[in-house]
C-alpha positions in Angstrom: -81.0 10.6 -43.3 -77.4 10.5 -44.4 -76.4 13.3 -41.5 -78.4 10.8 -38.8 -76.2 8.0 -40.1 -72.8 9.5 -39.5 -74.2 11.1 -36.5 -74.7 7.7 -35.2 -71.5 6.4 -36.5 -70.0 9.2 -34.6 -71.6 8.1 -31.6 -70.7 4.9 -31.7 -67.0 5.3 -32.1 -66.8 8.1 -29.3 -68.6 5.3 -27.1 -66.4 2.6 -28.0 -63.4 4.9 -27.4 -64.4 5.7 -24.2 -64.7 2.0 -23.5 -61.2 1.3 -24.7 -59.7 4.1 -22.4 -62.0 2.7 -19.4 -60.7 -1.3 -20.0 -56.8 0.2 -19.9 -57.7 3.1 -17.4 -56.6 5.7 -19.4 -56.5 9.4 -18.4 -56.1 12.8 -20.3 -54.8 15.8 -18.8 -53.4 19.0 -20.6 -51.9 22.6 -20.1 -52.4 25.8 -22.2 -49.8 28.7 -20.9 -49.4 31.8 -23.1 -47.0 34.8 -21.8 -46.3 37.9 -22.6 -42.7 38.6 -22.1 -41.1 42.3 -22.1 -37.7 42.7 -21.2 -35.0 45.9 -21.1 -31.7 44.8 -20.7 -28.9 47.1 -19.5 -26.9 48.4 -22.6 -28.5 51.7 -23.5 -28.0 51.2 -27.2 -30.2 48.2 -27.7 -34.2 48.5 -27.8 -36.4 46.5 -25.5 -37.6 42.8 -26.4 -41.6 42.2 -26.6 -42.9 39.0 -27.3 -45.5 36.3 -26.8 -45.0 33.1 -26.5 -46.9 29.7 -25.7 -46.6 26.2 -24.1 -49.2 23.4 -25.0 -49.1 20.4 -23.5 -51.3 17.2 -23.7 -50.7 14.3 -21.1 -52.3 10.9 -21.6 -51.7 8.2 -18.6 -52.3 4.8 -18.5 -52.2 2.3 -15.9 -51.5 -1.0 -17.8 -52.3 -3.3 -15.0 -51.0 -3.5 -11.1 -47.4 -3.0 -11.7 -47.0 -0.7 -15.0 -47.7 2.3 -16.1 -47.0 4.4 -19.3 -47.0 8.5 -19.2 -46.8 10.3 -22.6 -46.7 14.0 -22.6 -46.8 15.8 -26.0 -45.7 19.4 -26.0 -45.3 22.7 -28.3 -44.0 25.5 -27.9 -43.5 28.5 -29.8 -43.0 32.6 -30.1 -45.8 34.0 -31.5 -45.2 35.2 -35.2 -41.6 33.8 -35.2 -40.4 31.3 -38.6 -37.0 30.4 -36.9 -36.4 26.9 -36.3 -35.5 27.3 -32.6 -38.9 28.9 -31.3 -41.2 27.1 -33.5 -42.9 28.2 -36.7 -45.7 30.6 -35.8 -46.2 32.9 -38.4 -49.8 33.7 -39.3 -49.2 33.4 -42.7 -48.1 29.5 -42.1 -51.2 27.2 -42.6 -51.7 24.7 -39.7 -50.9 21.3 -42.1 -47.2 22.8 -42.1 -47.1 22.9 -38.6 -44.4 20.6 -37.1 -43.2 22.1 -33.7 -44.8 19.3 -31.6 -42.9 16.8 -30.0 -42.6 14.4 -26.9 -41.9 15.9 -23.7 -41.8 12.9 -21.2 -42.7 9.3 -22.6 -41.6 6.6 -19.8 -43.0 3.5 -18.3 -43.0 2.8 -14.8 -42.6 -0.7 -13.4 -43.5 -1.3 -10.0 -41.3 -4.0 -7.9 -38.8 -4.2 -10.4 -38.0 -8.0 -10.5 -39.6 -8.9 -8.0 -37.6 -6.3 -5.7 -39.3 -3.4 -3.8 -37.9 -1.0 -6.3 -40.1 1.4 -8.6 -38.4 1.8 -12.1 -39.3 4.9 -14.4 -37.6 4.6 -18.1 -37.2 7.0 -21.0 -37.9 10.5 -21.2 -38.8 12.5 -17.5 -38.4 15.4 -15.7 -35.9 14.5 -12.9 -36.7 17.2 -9.8 -34.9 16.7 -6.5 -35.3 18.4 -3.5 -36.5 21.9 -4.5 -34.8 21.9 -8.0 -31.5 22.5 -6.3 -29.2 20.4 -8.3 -31.7 18.8 -10.7 -35.2 20.5 -11.9 -37.5 21.2 -14.9 -36.8 25.1 -15.1 -40.5 25.1 -15.5 -40.5 28.7 -15.9 -38.6 28.3 -19.5 -41.6 27.6 -22.2 -39.6 24.2 -23.0 -38.8 23.2 -19.7 -36.1 20.7 -18.8 -36.7 17.0 -19.6 -34.1 14.0 -19.4 -33.2 10.7 -21.2 -33.0 8.6 -18.3 -33.5 5.5 -16.1 -34.5 6.1 -12.5 -34.7 3.3 -9.6 -36.7 4.6 -6.4 -36.7 2.5 -3.5 -38.5 3.3 -0.2 -39.2 1.7 3.1 -40.0 3.2 6.7 -38.7 6.5 6.9 -36.2 6.1 4.4 -35.8 6.4 0.4 -32.9 5.4 -1.4 -32.8 6.6 -5.8 -30.5 6.2 -8.2 -30.4 7.6 -11.6 -29.0 7.6 -14.7 -29.3 10.5 -17.0 -27.8 10.4 -20.8 -27.5 14.0 -21.5 -25.4 14.3 -24.5 -24.3 11.4 -27.2 -22.3 12.9 -29.7 -18.9 11.8 -31.8 -15.9 14.4 -31.5 -15.2 15.1 -34.9 -11.7 16.5 -34.6 -10.4 12.8 -32.9 -13.3 10.6 -33.6 -13.5 9.9 -30.2 -17.1 9.4 -28.2 -18.0 13.0 -26.6 -20.6 11.9 -24.3 -22.1 13.6 -21.5 -24.0 12.0 -18.6 -24.7 11.9 -14.9 -24.8 9.1 -12.5 -27.0 10.4 -9.2 -27.3 8.3 -5.9 -29.6 10.1 -2.9 -30.5 8.6 0.3 -32.9 10.8 2.5 -34.3 9.9 5.7 -37.4 11.7 6.9 -37.6 12.9 10.9 -34.7 14.4 11.2 -34.5 17.6 13.1 -38.2 18.4 12.5 -37.9 17.6 8.6 -36.3 15.4 6.1 -32.2 15.1 5.4 -31.1 13.9 1.8 -27.1 13.0 1.2 -26.0 13.2 -2.1 -23.3 11.8 -4.3 -23.3 12.8 -8.4 -20.9 11.7 -10.7 -20.9 14.0 -14.2 -18.5 12.3 -16.7 -18.9 15.3 -19.1 -16.7 14.7 -22.5 -19.0 16.5 -24.7 -17.4 20.0 -23.8 -14.0 18.3 -24.6 -14.9 16.8 -28.4 -11.1 17.8 -29.5 -9.7 15.5 -26.7 -8.7 18.2 -24.5 -5.2 16.8 -24.3 -7.0 13.4 -22.9 -8.8 15.3 -20.0 -12.3 13.7 -20.1 -13.8 16.3 -17.5 -14.8 13.8 -15.1 -16.0 15.2 -11.4 -18.1 14.6 -8.7 -20.3 16.4 -6.3 -21.0 15.1 -2.5 -23.6 17.0 0.2 -26.4 17.4 1.9 -29.6 18.9 2.1 -31.5 19.3 5.7 -35.0 21.2 5.3 -38.1 21.3 8.0 -39.6 23.2 11.0 -38.3 24.4 14.3 -39.9 26.4 17.0 -42.3 28.0 14.6 -39.6 28.6 11.4 -39.2 26.7 8.2 -35.6 26.2 7.4 -33.4 24.3 4.9 -29.8 24.4 5.0 -27.4 23.1 2.2 -23.6 22.2 1.4 -22.2 20.4 -1.9 -18.3 20.2 -2.2 -17.1 19.4 -6.2 -13.7 17.7 -6.9 -12.4 16.0 -10.2 -11.1 17.3 -13.2 -11.3 21.2 -14.0 -8.8 22.0 -16.8 -11.8 21.9 -19.5 -13.6 24.3 -17.8 -10.5 26.4 -16.7 -9.5 26.7 -20.1 -12.9 28.1 -21.5 -12.6 30.9 -18.2 -9.5 32.0 -20.4 -7.5 31.6 -17.3 -4.7 29.9 -19.1 -1.8 32.2 -18.3 -2.8 32.3 -14.9 -2.2 28.7 -14.1 1.4 26.4 -13.4 1.8 23.8 -15.8 -0.6 21.8 -18.3 -4.3 22.8 -17.5 -4.7 19.2 -18.1 -3.6 18.8 -14.8 -6.0 21.2 -13.3 -8.0 19.7 -10.6 -11.9 21.0 -9.6 -12.1 22.2 -6.0 -15.4 24.0 -5.5 -18.6 24.1 -3.1 -21.7 25.8 -2.5 -23.7 26.7 0.6 -27.0 27.7 0.9 -29.4 28.7 4.2 -32.7 29.6 4.6 -34.9 30.6 7.5 -38.8 31.8 6.9 -42.0 32.7 9.1 -45.7 32.3 8.2 -47.7 34.6 10.7 -50.8 32.9 10.1 -53.3 35.1 12.6 -52.2 38.7 11.1 -53.9 40.0 8.1 -52.8 38.5 4.7 -51.1 35.6 6.6 -47.3 36.9 5.9 -44.1 34.9 4.9 -41.2 36.5 5.5 -37.8 34.3 4.2 -34.1 35.5 5.0 -31.7 33.8 2.0 -28.5 33.0 1.1 -26.7 31.4 -1.1 -22.8 31.0 -1.9 -21.6 29.3 -4.7 -17.8 29.6 -5.1 -15.5 30.9 -7.8 -12.0 30.8 -8.9 -9.4 32.9 -7.7 -5.4 33.2 -7.6 -4.7 30.8 -5.0 -6.8 28.3 -6.7 -4.6 29.2 -10.4 -1.5 29.2 -8.3 -2.3 25.8 -6.8 -3.6 24.0 -9.7 -7.1 24.2 -8.9 -10.5 25.2 -10.8 -12.8 26.5 -7.6 -16.0 27.5 -9.5 -18.8 26.0 -8.5 -20.9 23.9 -11.4 -24.6 24.2 -10.9 -25.2 20.7 -13.0 -28.8 21.0 -14.4 -29.2 24.6 -14.2 -32.5 25.6 -12.1 -31.5 29.3 -11.6 -34.8 31.1 -12.0 -36.0 29.7 -9.2 -33.0 30.9 -7.0 -31.4 33.9 -8.5 -34.0 36.3 -9.2 -36.6 35.8 -11.8 -34.7 38.2 -14.7 -32.6 35.0 -15.2 -29.0 37.1 -14.8 -27.3 34.2 -13.2 -28.4 31.2 -15.1 -25.3 29.8 -16.4 -24.3 26.5 -15.0 -20.8 26.7 -15.5 -20.1 30.2 -14.6 -23.2 31.1 -12.7 -23.1 34.7 -15.0 -20.3 35.8 -13.4 -17.5 35.0 -16.0 -16.0 32.1 -13.4 -15.9 34.0 -10.3 -18.8 32.6 -8.3 -21.8 34.0 -6.9 -23.5 35.3 -3.4 -27.0 36.2 -3.3 -28.5 37.9 -0.2 -31.9 37.6 -0.5 -35.5 38.8 1.5 -38.2 37.0 -0.1 -42.2 37.5 1.4 -45.5 36.3 0.1 -48.8 37.8 1.2 -52.6 36.3 0.8 -54.6 39.1 -0.3 -57.6 37.4 -0.9 -58.8 34.1 -1.2 -57.9 34.2 -4.8 -54.8 36.7 -5.1 -51.3 36.2 -3.7 -48.6 38.4 -4.1 -45.1 38.0 -3.8 -41.8 40.5 -3.0 -38.4 39.0 -3.6 -35.5 41.5 -3.0 -31.9 40.3 -4.0 -28.3 41.8 -3.4 -25.7 40.3 -5.6 -22.0 39.6 -5.0 -19.1 37.8 -6.6 -17.7 34.9 -4.7 -14.3 35.7 -5.5 -12.9 39.0 -4.4 -12.8 41.7 -7.2 -11.0 44.3 -5.0 -7.5 42.8 -4.1 -4.9 40.2 -4.7 -7.8 37.5 -4.6 -8.3 38.0 -8.2 -5.2 40.5 -9.7 -3.6 37.5 -11.3 -6.7 36.5 -13.2 -8.1 39.6 -14.1 -4.3 41.1 -15.7 -5.1 37.9 -18.0 -8.3 37.8 -18.7 -9.5 40.9 -20.0 -10.7 39.4 -23.1 -13.1 37.4 -21.4 -14.8 40.2 -19.4 -15.7 42.2 -22.3 -12.7 44.4 -22.2 -12.2 44.7 -18.1 -9.8 46.5 -17.2 -7.0 45.6 -14.6 -7.9 48.1 -11.6 -10.4 46.7 -8.9 -14.0 46.8 -10.1 -15.3 45.7 -7.3 -17.7 42.5 -6.0 -20.8 44.5 -6.3 -23.0 42.9 -9.1 -26.4 45.1 -8.4 -29.5 44.5 -6.6 -32.9 42.8 -8.0 -36.4 43.3 -6.9 -39.4 41.1 -8.3 -43.1 41.3 -7.5 -45.4 38.8 -8.4 -49.6 38.6 -8.3 -51.2 35.5 -8.8 -54.6 35.6 -9.3 -56.9 32.3 -9.2 -59.5 32.8 -11.8 -61.0 29.8 -11.6 -60.3 26.1 -10.4 -58.2 25.2 -13.2 -56.9 28.8 -14.4 -54.4 31.5 -13.1 -53.5 34.8 -14.3 -50.1 36.1 -13.0 -48.5 39.3 -13.7 -44.6 40.3 -12.7 -42.6 42.7 -12.8 -38.8 43.3 -12.3 -36.2 45.8 -11.6 -32.7 45.2 -11.7 -29.5 48.1 -10.6 -26.9 47.2 -12.5 -23.0 48.0 -11.5 -19.7 48.4 -12.9 -18.9 44.8 -12.0 -22.0 43.4 -13.5 -21.2 45.3 -17.2 -17.9 44.2 -17.2 -18.8 40.7 -16.1 -21.9 40.1 -17.4 -23.6 43.1 -19.0 -24.6 42.4 -22.3 -21.6 42.4 -24.5 -21.2 46.3 -23.8 -18.0 48.3 -23.5 -16.9 47.7 -20.2 -18.6 50.3 -18.1 -19.4 52.6 -20.9 -22.6 51.6 -22.0 -24.1 48.4 -20.3 -24.7 50.1 -16.9 -27.8 50.9 -17.2 -30.6 49.5 -15.2 -32.4 46.6 -16.5 -36.4 46.6 -16.3 -38.7 43.0 -16.8 -42.4 42.6 -17.1 -44.6 39.8 -17.9 -48.6 38.6 -17.9 -49.3 35.1 -18.2 -52.5 32.7 -18.3 -52.1 29.0 -16.9 -54.5 26.8 -17.5 -54.4 22.9 -16.2 -57.0 20.7 -17.2 
């Protein structure tokens, strides 16, 4: 009798919860994504790293009324067996009531027709993704992914869209000077549809980054600006993308961090930023051919600093803002750093061929081949002075020519659609290293001696969304 009574109460509570959720138009969704990773780095004196990681998400979306909505996304990430705070406490001996690794990945309110204007406002912690993740993206490959505390205003009308986004990146106090050491972005974007068979987007971004100059670097607040445009579309049966961005403003803080101090004339607080990024992609899908193959030619160039920059008081390394390098510069993530591009501030050029094959209704194969070089020429007088004065930063690099060839990478990914909600993804990558890679980005080994091995990487991942 007691059991039936408790069952009746449970059913009543469940029905009441369902009625409340229906009345408030609340929906739930989520994700469970475990992944096995293996990485053998380029240093022959170290062992490979093997681990399991997991991402778990639970989402709640509430349409409060016609103009107001709330989205909450809980997330827990961690490495199996890891008892370090950074990776979450996932030791098998830890009981569940001490697990405290769950947090809010996203939590924002959406207000339509903000103050009666044709503007939608999104306020709170959110993923900021713009135009293919180039300057701002969620870096979804990482277990934690990228979110921001931000205010976003969107206006759409006809074939145009206007966006303003304020991102509070860092809030801190500079201990040495007791001055505010904040970092923030102001993003202005305007987009127009129907241009050259696609969409044109223009950007103006203000980066006010005092966080990396908390010791008040000669009063330099490291404020700089990014202006540029991105065009994406389809012409003559070809998919294409072209984009260009220019950066100007303060550059002394990053020039100092780069270790180039002896190469500049005068105080580094007077160093200006003069950097650029250019990218182009052209692809073709053959739909009437077996496997419906897609072939894409790809070139990206991120400027680096050279001797001419140093002598004229400029810092020439392009800052990729909120780094999205995993999507662009090889899945093995050797070139991720948003400030150095993983090349000790000498910039990066990526020549790539990307392919995709639809093997069957449930299997898709992707094969990408990259060749990387520094954008600054490391074989002649373009960088002699910088290399002479920067041996420490370059892992003991010699002053002789080391070449601009950073190596090549191949990435192979098989995506299997297990069912409507689950994908099984298998990936393998190989990196052919070079002396220049060893010097600039080779895992900290003595230059050219034990960091010149090739590198292997693989993963197996389940991705279930519900």
